[in-house]
Backbone as JSON, one array per atom type, in Angstrom:
{
  "sequence": "MTSRDMSDTAWVLEPILQVPHVVAAVLLTKDGLVTGYTDALTQPSAERVAAITSTVQGACRTAAAAFADRDRAEVRQVVIESDHGYVLIVPTDHGTCVAAYGDGEVRLDLLAHRVHSQVARLGEKAMAAAPREADGDDTPA",
  "N": [[6.83, -12.4, -9.33], [3.84, -10.62, -9.6], [1.92, -7.16, -9.19], [-1.84, -7.85, -9.19], [-2.88, -5.36, -11.34], [-5.88, -4.34, -10.3], [-6.37, -0.88, -9.86], [-4.9, 0.69, -10.93], [-2.98, -0.53, -8.82], [-0.41, -1.45, -8.48], [1.99, -0.1, -7.54], [1.3, -0.31, -4.42], [1.63, -2.58, -4.14], [3.68, -4.12, -5.49], [6.34, -3.78, -3.96], [6.7, -4.48, -1.65], [6.17, -7.17, -1.94], [9.06, -7.35, -2.3], [9.79, -8.39, -0.35], [12.25, -10.62, 2.07], [10.49, -13.64, 2.39], [7.78, -13.46, 1.12], [4.37, -14.16, 0.52], [2.16, -13.24, -0.28], [0.29, -10.35, -0.98], [-2.71, -7.85, -0.2], [-4.99, -5.33, -1.41], [-7.29, -3.42, -0.22], [-10.88, -2.35, 0.67], [-12.74, -0.69, 3.41], [-14.06, -2.19, 3.29], [-13.97, -4.78, 2.57], [-13.92, -4.91, -0.14], [-12.16, -5.61, -2.92], [-9.37, -4.05, -4.18], [-6.54, -4.62, -5.31], [-4.39, -7.52, -6.08], [-2.31, -9.85, -5.17], [0.06, -12.04, -7.54], [-0.05, -13.79, -6.36], [-2.18, -14.91, -6.4], [-5.4, -16.23, -6.62], [-8.33, -13.9, -8.5], [-10.84, -15.19, -6.84], [-9.73, -15.75, -3.97], [-8.26, -14.13, -3.02], [-10.92, -12.1, -3.05], [-11.76, -13.19, -1.02], [-9.77, -13.47, 0.65], [-10.34, -10.61, 1.6], [-13.15, -10.6, 2.32], [-12.67, -12.36, 4.71], [-10.47, -10.08, 5.76], [-11.65, -8.32, 7.01], [-14.0, -8.56, 7.93], [-12.16, -9.67, 10.02], [-10.52, -7.12, 11.17], [-12.81, -5.03, 11.71], [-14.17, -7.62, 14.01], [-11.5, -6.54, 15.96], [-11.55, -4.24, 16.57], [-13.36, -3.67, 17.76], [-12.44, -5.46, 20.1], [-11.05, -4.74, 21.12], [-11.79, -1.74, 21.55], [-13.89, -2.81, 23.83], [-11.8, -3.56, 25.77], [-10.24, -2.25, 26.44], [-12.31, -0.3, 27.83], [-14.56, 1.76, 26.09], [-16.17, 3.47, 23.66], [-15.27, 3.06, 21.02], [-12.92, 1.9, 18.85], [-9.75, 2.71, 17.41], [-7.57, 0.44, 15.13], [-5.03, -0.44, 14.49], [-2.6, -1.89, 13.44], [-3.23, -5.44, 12.56], [-2.58, -8.26, 13.58], [-1.72, -11.93, 12.84], [-0.66, -14.73, 13.75], [0.49, -17.63, 12.59], [0.86, -21.29, 11.6], [1.43, -22.13, 9.57], [2.67, -19.59, 8.81], [3.2, -15.59, 8.27], [0.08, -13.3, 9.07], [-0.7, -9.76, 7.76], [-2.02, -7.19, 8.96], [-2.83, -3.49, 7.82], [-4.16, -0.94, 8.47], [-5.5, 2.39, 6.29], [-5.72, 5.91, 6.91], [-8.33, 6.28, 5.19], [-9.91, 4.94, 4.45], [-9.22, 2.68, 3.47], [-6.69, -1.05, 2.66], [-4.62, -2.22, 3.81], [-3.62, -5.87, 2.76], [-0.91, -8.53, 4.01], [0.31, -11.48, 3.51], [3.32, -13.62, 4.74], [5.53, -16.93, 4.77], [6.5, -18.98, 6.93], [9.11, -17.69, 7.39], [9.77, -15.54, 7.49], [10.93, -12.03, 8.0], [8.99, -10.88, 10.13], [9.35, -7.5, 11.38], [10.46, -6.48, 9.47], [8.52, -6.88, 7.43], [6.65, -5.65, 8.21], [7.25, -3.24, 8.6], [7.87, -2.73, 6.03], [4.78, -2.58, 5.25], [3.73, -1.11, 7.07], [4.71, 1.34, 5.32], [4.14, 1.54, 3.2], [1.47, 2.1, 3.09], [1.7, 4.47, 4.52], [2.74, 5.74, 1.89], [0.28, 5.57, 0.56], [-1.44, 7.23, 2.22], [-0.53, 9.92, 2.25], [-0.43, 9.78, -1.25], [-3.3, 10.12, -1.57], [-3.99, 12.31, 0.18], [-2.62, 14.29, -2.12], [-4.53, 13.85, -3.58], [-6.47, 15.15, -3.12], [-9.46, 17.39, -2.98], [-8.62, 21.17, -2.42], [-9.77, 24.01, -0.07], [-9.1, 27.65, -1.29], [-7.83, 29.47, 0.55], [-9.49, 29.43, 3.01], [-12.2, 29.91, 1.86], [-15.12, 29.66, 0.56], [-16.27, 30.42, -1.98], [-16.85, 29.96, -5.52], [-14.33, 30.85, -7.52]],
  "CA": [[5.07, -11.79, -8.21], [3.44, -8.39, -9.65], [0.7, -7.6, -8.74], [-3.13, -7.96, -10.52], [-3.73, -4.16, -10.93], [-6.98, -3.44, -10.87], [-6.71, -0.03, -10.1], [-3.19, 1.19, -10.53], [-2.48, -0.6, -7.53], [1.18, -2.14, -7.93], [3.29, 0.92, -7.03], [1.51, -0.53, -3.82], [1.71, -4.2, -3.9], [5.07, -4.79, -5.46], [7.37, -3.43, -2.64], [5.58, -5.58, -0.14], [6.47, -8.48, -2.27], [10.04, -7.86, -2.32], [10.4, -8.22, 1.48], [11.97, -12.06, 1.21], [9.33, -15.05, 2.27], [6.32, -12.51, 1.55], [4.03, -14.63, -0.39], [1.54, -12.39, -1.26], [-0.86, -9.44, -0.91], [-4.02, -7.35, -0.88], [-5.43, -4.05, -0.84], [-8.47, -3.45, 0.18], [-11.39, -1.24, 0.83], [-12.63, -0.75, 4.45], [-15.89, -3.15, 4.01], [-14.13, -6.01, 2.21], [-13.93, -5.24, -1.53], [-10.86, -5.92, -3.36], [-8.58, -3.57, -4.99], [-5.63, -5.1, -6.04], [-3.71, -8.28, -5.12], [-0.66, -10.13, -6.05], [-0.44, -12.98, -8.52], [0.26, -15.3, -5.53], [-3.82, -15.54, -5.31], [-6.99, -16.23, -7.53], [-9.24, -13.59, -7.55], [-12.15, -15.42, -5.79], [-9.2, -16.13, -3.6], [-8.75, -12.54, -3.06], [-12.16, -12.21, -2.26], [-11.68, -14.36, 0.47], [-8.82, -12.91, 1.73], [-10.85, -8.81, 1.56], [-13.91, -10.17, 3.0], [-11.65, -12.39, 5.86], [-10.19, -9.72, 6.42], [-13.07, -6.84, 6.98], [-14.47, -8.81, 9.4], [-11.32, -9.31, 11.18], [-10.32, -5.43, 11.58], [-13.88, -5.44, 12.74], [-13.71, -8.05, 15.3], [-9.86, -6.15, 16.33], [-11.43, -3.07, 16.92], [-15.04, -4.14, 18.95], [-12.18, -6.24, 20.7], [-9.88, -3.44, 21.8], [-12.41, -1.18, 22.69], [-14.45, -3.11, 25.25], [-10.73, -3.92, 26.59], [-10.64, -0.08, 26.95], [-14.03, -0.06, 28.14], [-14.66, 2.72, 25.84], [-17.33, 3.01, 22.94], [-14.73, 2.43, 19.96], [-11.04, 1.94, 19.12], [-9.2, 2.44, 16.01], [-6.72, -0.46, 15.41], [-3.27, 0.91, 13.55], [-2.47, -3.18, 13.17], [-3.18, -7.21, 13.2], [-0.64, -9.37, 13.24], [-1.36, -13.32, 12.85], [0.29, -15.74, 13.6], [-0.07, -19.77, 12.47], [1.83, -22.93, 11.92], [1.28, -21.5, 8.26], [3.1, -17.8, 8.4], [1.96, -14.46, 9.14], [-0.74, -12.25, 8.28], [-0.16, -8.46, 8.75], [-3.1, -6.64, 8.52], [-2.16, -2.42, 8.27], [-5.53, -0.1, 7.86], [-5.48, 3.35, 6.05], [-6.74, 6.99, 7.28], [-9.26, 7.24, 3.98], [-11.25, 3.81, 4.24], [-8.64, 1.45, 2.7], [-6.16, -1.5, 3.99], [-3.1, -3.44, 3.05], [-3.3, -7.51, 4.1], [-0.2, -9.42, 4.08], [1.16, -12.96, 3.66], [4.2, -14.06, 4.75], [5.43, -17.63, 5.29], [7.6, -18.8, 8.58], [10.63, -17.45, 7.58], [9.18, -14.21, 6.59], [10.62, -10.9, 9.42], [8.09, -9.84, 10.12], [9.48, -7.24, 11.85], [10.86, -6.47, 7.95], [7.11, -6.94, 6.79], [5.65, -4.54, 8.94], [7.82, -1.77, 7.74], [7.97, -2.17, 4.5], [3.56, -2.45, 4.69], [3.35, 0.4, 6.88], [5.69, 2.4, 4.74], [3.5, 1.5, 1.48], [0.33, 2.92, 3.91], [1.32, 5.66, 4.58], [2.81, 6.42, 0.77], [-1.67, 5.8, 0.15], [-1.97, 8.82, 2.51], [0.28, 10.74, 1.07], [-1.1, 9.96, -2.66], [-5.12, 10.46, -1.18], [-3.91, 13.62, 0.37], [-2.61, 15.12, -2.38], [-5.81, 13.83, -4.41], [-7.57, 15.87, -1.65], [-9.7, 19.42, -3.35], [-8.01, 21.75, -1.22], [-10.18, 25.08, -0.62], [-8.34, 28.79, -0.83], [-7.63, 30.08, 1.52], [-10.73, 29.0, 4.07], [-13.12, 30.71, 1.35], [-16.01, 28.33, -0.3], [-16.97, 30.69, -3.15], [-15.88, 29.91, -6.43], [-13.97, 32.21, -8.27]],
  "C": [[5.05, -10.78, -9.1], [2.05, -8.95, -9.44], [-0.54, -7.32, -9.92], [-3.58, -6.66, -10.25], [-5.18, -3.88, -11.77], [-7.61, -2.21, -10.97], [-5.67, 0.49, -10.15], [-2.92, 0.63, -8.94], [-1.24, -1.34, -7.28], [2.2, -1.59, -7.6], [2.77, 0.38, -5.24], [2.05, -1.65, -3.11], [3.2, -4.97, -4.07], [5.91, -4.3, -4.21], [6.62, -3.86, -1.98], [6.2, -6.88, -0.54], [8.2, -8.35, -2.13], [11.25, -7.46, -0.89], [10.02, -10.18, 1.07], [11.14, -12.43, 1.72], [7.88, -14.19, 1.99], [5.2, -13.09, 0.85], [2.79, -13.49, -1.07], [0.93, -11.13, -0.39], [-2.03, -8.5, -1.11], [-4.91, -6.13, -0.65], [-6.94, -3.55, -1.53], [-9.55, -2.34, 0.71], [-12.01, -1.89, 2.33], [-13.89, -1.57, 5.1], [-15.83, -3.55, 2.98], [-13.83, -6.32, 0.63], [-12.73, -5.33, -2.16], [-10.34, -4.65, -4.64], [-7.48, -4.02, -5.9], [-5.26, -6.26, -5.58], [-3.01, -8.32, -6.27], [-1.01, -11.32, -6.73], [-0.48, -14.35, -7.75], [-1.52, -16.17, -5.32], [-4.8, -15.26, -6.57], [-7.2, -15.28, -7.33], [-10.83, -13.71, -6.66], [-11.04, -16.08, -4.47], [-8.72, -14.85, -2.47], [-9.69, -12.06, -2.64], [-12.5, -12.25, -1.55], [-11.52, -13.25, 1.6], [-9.9, -11.19, 3.09], [-11.6, -9.67, 2.16], [-13.89, -10.71, 5.01], [-11.42, -11.17, 6.3], [-10.37, -8.03, 7.13], [-13.45, -7.31, 8.75], [-13.17, -8.77, 10.41], [-11.16, -7.9, 12.26], [-12.4, -5.26, 12.29], [-14.46, -6.59, 14.23], [-12.33, -7.21, 16.09], [-10.79, -4.78, 16.91], [-13.02, -3.43, 17.7], [-13.7, -4.67, 19.95], [-12.27, -4.6, 22.07], [-10.28, -2.34, 22.44], [-13.14, -1.81, 23.53], [-13.04, -3.7, 26.25], [-10.53, -3.24, 27.53], [-11.5, 0.44, 27.89], [-14.68, 1.27, 28.11], [-15.3, 2.31, 24.28], [-16.63, 2.63, 21.7], [-13.58, 2.1, 19.91], [-10.87, 1.65, 17.46], [-8.22, 1.49, 16.23], [-5.51, -0.11, 13.81], [-2.79, -1.23, 13.3], [-2.15, -4.22, 13.61], [-1.99, -7.76, 12.77], [-1.56, -10.96, 13.81], [-0.85, -13.67, 12.48], [0.08, -17.28, 13.61], [1.08, -20.27, 11.88], [2.33, -22.61, 10.99], [2.96, -20.46, 7.73], [2.52, -17.02, 8.81], [1.57, -13.87, 8.35], [-0.45, -10.75, 8.65], [-1.34, -7.6, 7.73], [-2.62, -4.67, 8.57], [-3.96, -1.37, 7.38], [-4.72, 1.04, 7.32], [-6.26, 4.43, 7.25], [-7.93, 6.97, 6.01], [-9.95, 5.78, 3.85], [-10.14, 2.37, 3.34], [-7.36, 0.56, 3.3], [-5.46, -1.94, 3.01], [-2.59, -4.77, 4.07], [-1.52, -8.36, 3.37], [0.4, -10.44, 4.58], [2.58, -13.26, 4.08], [4.52, -15.34, 5.21], [6.44, -17.59, 6.74], [8.14, -18.15, 8.88], [10.94, -15.88, 7.91], [9.46, -13.25, 8.19], [10.06, -10.45, 9.28], [8.43, -8.41, 10.85], [9.49, -6.01, 10.09], [9.53, -6.16, 7.41], [6.19, -5.73, 7.77], [6.51, -3.13, 8.6], [7.46, -1.85, 6.69], [5.92, -1.87, 4.11], [3.31, -1.04, 5.56], [3.79, 1.52, 6.34], [4.8, 2.68, 3.59], [2.1, 2.22, 1.95], [0.59, 3.89, 4.39], [2.28, 6.94, 3.27], [0.86, 6.57, 0.77], [-1.85, 6.45, 0.49], [-1.62, 9.81, 1.66], [-0.38, 11.63, -0.9], [-2.8, 10.65, -2.31], [-5.09, 11.92, -1.1], [-3.3, 15.08, -0.6], [-3.66, 15.27, -4.16], [-6.56, 14.91, -3.73], [-8.47, 17.17, -2.48], [-9.29, 20.05, -2.51], [-8.86, 23.91, -1.2], [-9.09, 26.33, -0.48], [-8.51, 29.61, 0.51], [-9.51, 29.94, 2.94], [-12.17, 29.82, 2.78], [-13.92, 29.55, 0.68], [-16.55, 29.23, -1.57], [-16.4, 30.16, -4.06], [-15.58, 30.93, -6.77], [-13.77, 32.54, -9.5]]
}
């Protein structure tokens, strides 16, 4: 399995596929747009997964806030267990999200570790690419 690279996303998704029994993964924006997906999915399927994942995240943020009696809550991960397997959804701090699906034999701890590791790598890459100001001076040199 390889990643259908839409914007150099293979480095994010490929390591997730190395976890035994992981079937598919998608990288998406927080608003549900696909930025990369694995070969087990067609583009229409990846787009559907991304839209649903975005909706699920929103519903989980709302539910977490309601249970905590707060105005808002940030979700660190969402796990869905079904009769077919597991879906793990992990948002990043910079507006993207990784969703992965493993069949019923997947070890959820390994899947979670790998997805969270890749999310951390995404954050590192985003921080490295962010423009930096020199000593707080906003004036151009």
